[in-house]
C-alpha positions in Angstrom: 0.0 0.0 0.0 1.5 3.3 -1.0 0.5 6.6 0.5 -1.1 7.8 -2.7 -3.5 4.8 -2.6 -4.9 5.9 0.8 -7.6 8.5 0.1 -8.6 8.6 3.8 -11.6 6.4 3.8 -12.4 3.9 6.5 -15.4 1.6 7.2 -17.4 1.1 10.4 -19.9 -1.8 10.4 -22.8 -1.8 12.9 -26.2 -3.4 12.9 -26.1 -4.4 9.3 -25.2 -0.9 8.2 -21.9 0.4 6.9 -20.7 3.9 7.8 -18.1 5.2 5.4 -15.8 7.7 7.1 -13.5 10.2 5.3 -10.6 11.3 7.5 -12.6 10.3 10.6 -15.8 12.1 9.6 -18.9 10.2 8.6 -19.5 10.7 4.9 -22.4 8.3 4.2 -24.2 5.3 5.6 -25.1 2.3 3.5 -28.3 0.4 4.5 -30.3 -2.5 3.2 -29.5 -3.7 -0.4 -26.7 -1.1 -0.8 -25.0 -2.4 2.3 -25.2 -6.0 1.2 -23.8 -5.1 -2.3 -21.0 -3.1 -0.7 -20.0 -5.9 1.7 -19.9 -8.4 -1.3 -17.8 -6.1 -3.4 -15.4 -4.7 -0.8 -14.1 -8.1 0.2 -12.9 -8.8 -3.4 -11.0 -5.6 -3.9 -7.4 -4.5 -3.2 -6.9 -1.6 -0.8 -6.6 1.0 -3.6 -9.8 -0.3 -5.2 -11.6 -0.2 -1.9 -10.6 3.4 -1.5 -11.8 4.3 -5.0 -15.1 2.5 -4.4 -15.8 4.3 -1.1 -14.9 7.6 -2.8 -17.4 7.0 -5.5 -20.1 6.0 -3.1 -19.6 9.2 -1.1 -19.4 11.4 -4.1 -15.9 12.4 -3.1 -13.8 11.2 -5.9 -11.1 12.6 -8.2 -12.4 14.0 -11.4 -9.2 14.1 -13.3 -8.8 17.9 -13.4 -6.7 18.3 -10.3 -3.5 19.2 -12.2 -5.3 21.7 -14.3 -6.8 23.3 -11.3 -3.5 23.7 -9.6 -2.3 25.8 -12.4 -5.3 28.1 -12.4 -4.6 31.7 -11.3 -7.0 31.6 -8.3 -4.9 28.7 -6.9 -1.5 30.5 -7.3 0.1 31.8 -4.2 
């Protein structure tokens, strides 16, 4: 596991629900069918793939424009 693979997501399982936390803050809770599907998928994935899946489920995922945004004038110091 490299540092760039870690996007800061962790999982907390309780009462058949999965809470996905991002940097320690609860980002979303999966219940019912979504929780069952998540549990099935997550066990088959590598750490990096798990991080990407959790990012997509929370809506907090990279969109591919980060390098372009860094160069934008409003982001220059």
